[in-house]
C-alpha positions in Angstrom: -0.1 -0.1 0.3 1.5 3.3 -1.2 1.8 6.4 1.2 -1.1 8.8 1.0 -2.3 12.3 1.9 -5.4 14.0 1.9 -5.5 16.6 -0.5 -8.6 19.5 -0.9 -9.1 21.7 -3.7 -11.5 24.5 -2.9 -12.4 27.6 -5.2 -14.4 30.4 -4.3 -17.5 28.7 -5.5 -17.3 25.0 -4.3 -15.0 21.9 -3.3 -13.7 20.6 -6.0 -11.8 17.7 -4.9 -11.5 16.1 -1.6 -9.5 12.2 -1.1 -6.1 10.5 -0.8 -3.5 11.0 -3.2 0.2 9.6 -3.0 1.4 12.8 -4.9 0.1 16.4 -5.5 2.4 18.4 -8.3 1.5 21.9 -8.5 3.3 25.2 -10.2 4.1 27.6 -7.4 5.4 31.2 -7.5 8.9 30.2 -7.4 8.7 26.7 -9.6 6.9 23.3 -9.6 6.2 21.2 -6.1 6.0 18.1 -5.7 4.4 17.2 -2.5 4.5 13.4 -1.1 3.6 11.7 2.4 5.7 13.1 4.9 6.5 16.9 3.2 7.6 19.6 5.3 4.9 21.9 6.5 4.8 24.8 3.5 2.7 27.8 2.7 3.3 29.0 -0.8 1.3 30.9 -3.5 0.4 29.4 -6.8 0.2 31.0 -10.3 -2.1 30.2 -12.9 -1.8 26.4 -14.5 -2.6 22.8 -13.6 -2.4 20.6 -10.7 -1.8 17.1 -11.2 -2.9 14.7 -8.4 -2.1 11.0 -8.8 -5.0 9.1 -6.8 -4.4 5.9 -4.5 -4.9 2.9 -6.5 -5.8 4.8 -10.0 -3.1 4.5 -13.0 -4.0 8.1 -14.4 -3.6 11.4 -12.8 -6.3 13.5 -12.5 -5.5 17.5 -13.9 -7.0 20.6 -12.5 -6.5 24.1 -13.4 -6.2 26.7 -11.1 -6.3 30.4 -11.6 -3.4 31.1 -8.7 -4.0 30.6 -5.1 -2.4 29.4 -2.1 -1.1 25.8 -1.6 -0.6 25.1 2.2 1.1 21.7 3.5 0.3 20.6 7.0 0.9 17.0 8.4 -1.2 14.7 6.6 -3.3 17.3 4.6 -2.7 19.5 1.3 -5.0 21.9 1.0 -4.9 24.3 -2.5 -7.2 27.6 -2.1 -8.1 28.8 -5.1 -10.2 31.6 -6.8 -11.4 29.3 -9.9 -10.5 25.6 -10.1 -11.8 23.6 -12.9 -11.5 19.8 -14.0 -9.3 19.2 -17.0 -11.4 16.7 -18.0 
């Protein structure tokens, strides 16, 4: 079983995603971020672009697009707060 972390993606209008993921990949203000289980606490701004999630037990990544916002990492939880977030599919 893979090590997982809980991820929430929330826009101003609604919750877009909530669930366990193996990795979160997003574009921060200073470059790309890869967040895995056990990552150090972090707060950073995001620039407009994709957020890729590797879901536990699934082969394909899910892709969401955010208009910018913030990414916060706490023990066991990654929160992405965006003005606008859309599912790529």
